[in-house]
C-alpha positions in Angstrom: 7.4 -16.5 7.5 3.7 -17.4 6.9 0.9 -15.0 6.9 -0.4 -16.6 10.1 3.0 -16.2 11.8 3.1 -12.6 10.8 -0.4 -12.1 12.2 0.7 -13.5 15.5 3.4 -10.8 15.6 1.0 -8.1 14.5 -1.5 -9.0 17.2 1.2 -9.0 19.8 2.2 -5.5 18.7 -1.4 -4.3 19.0 -1.8 -5.9 22.4 1.6 -4.7 23.7 1.7 -1.2 22.3 -2.0 -0.5 22.2 -4.5 0.3 19.4 -4.0 4.0 19.5 -0.3 3.7 19.3 -0.5 1.4 16.2 -3.0 3.7 14.5 -0.6 6.6 15.1 2.2 4.4 13.7 0.1 3.6 10.6 -0.3 7.4 10.0 3.4 8.0 10.5 4.4 5.2 8.1 2.0 6.5 5.4 3.5 9.9 5.8 7.0 8.5 5.4 5.9 6.7 2.2 4.6 10.0 0.9 8.0 11.6 1.6 9.9 8.7 -0.1 7.8 9.1 -3.2 8.4 12.8 -3.4 12.1 12.2 -2.9 12.1 9.7 -5.8 10.4 12.3 -8.1 13.2 14.8 -7.4 16.0 12.3 -7.6 18.5 12.1 -10.5 21.2 9.7 -11.5 22.5 7.4 -8.8 20.2 9.0 -6.2 17.3 7.2 -8.0 18.5 3.8 -6.7 18.6 5.0 -3.1 15.2 6.7 -3.4 13.8 3.5 -4.8 15.2 1.6 -1.9 13.5 4.0 0.4 10.2 3.5 -1.3 10.5 -0.3 -0.9 11.2 0.1 2.8 8.3 2.4 3.3 5.9 0.3 1.2 6.8 -2.6 3.5 6.1 -0.5 6.6 2.7 0.7 5.2 1.7 -2.9 4.3 2.6 -4.1 7.8 0.5 -1.3 9.3 -2.4 -1.7 6.9 -2.6 -5.4 8.0 -2.6 -4.3 11.6 -5.4 -1.9 10.8 -7.4 -4.8 9.3 -6.9 -6.7 12.5 -7.8 -3.8 14.8 -10.9 -2.9 12.8 -11.8 -6.6 12.1 -12.4 -5.8 8.4 -10.2 -8.0 6.3 -13.1 -9.5 4.3 -14.8 -6.1 3.8 -11.5 -4.6 2.6 -11.0 -7.5 0.1 -14.5 -6.9 -1.2 -13.9 -3.2 -1.6 -10.6 -3.9 -3.4 -12.4 -6.2 -5.8 -15.1 -3.6 -6.4 -12.6 -0.8 -7.0 -10.4 -2.9 -9.3 -13.4 -4.0 -11.3 -14.6 -0.4 -11.5 -11.2 0.7 -12.7 -11.1 -2.1 -15.3 -14.4 -0.8 -16.7 -13.0 2.7 -16.9 -9.9 1.5 -18.8 -12.2 -0.4 -21.2 -14.3 2.7 -21.8 -11.1 4.8 -22.4 -9.9 2.2 -24.9 -13.3 2.2 -26.7 -13.3 6.0 -26.9 -9.6 6.3 -28.0 -9.2 3.2 -30.0 -6.1 2.1 -28.2 -5.0 0.5 -25.0 -4.1 2.9 -22.2 -1.9 0.4 -20.3 1.3 -0.5 -22.0 3.6 -3.3 -20.9 6.6 -1.0 -21.0 5.2 1.8 -18.9 
């Protein structure tokens, strides 16, 4: 499915269910992701796989709802600019940390 096809479905959800309902759903999905992450932190052994699967499902739900929030608030370009700003700022922080500590903070095998 293309991004455009997804947006058609998202816009229909917004129109059919209503803006407030979709905002509530976004809040609910973010909460469920929070719970899934906490569950993963507590999991051991085979339960880690199931907990990871739960995180994947909830991340998908949150991304779907985040896109609907961009549509509702008509702010996709602004969000993209803020992402670029924040990633650039974080990159600078990492470079500062590396300069202070003489080593790279990010390792490929985190």
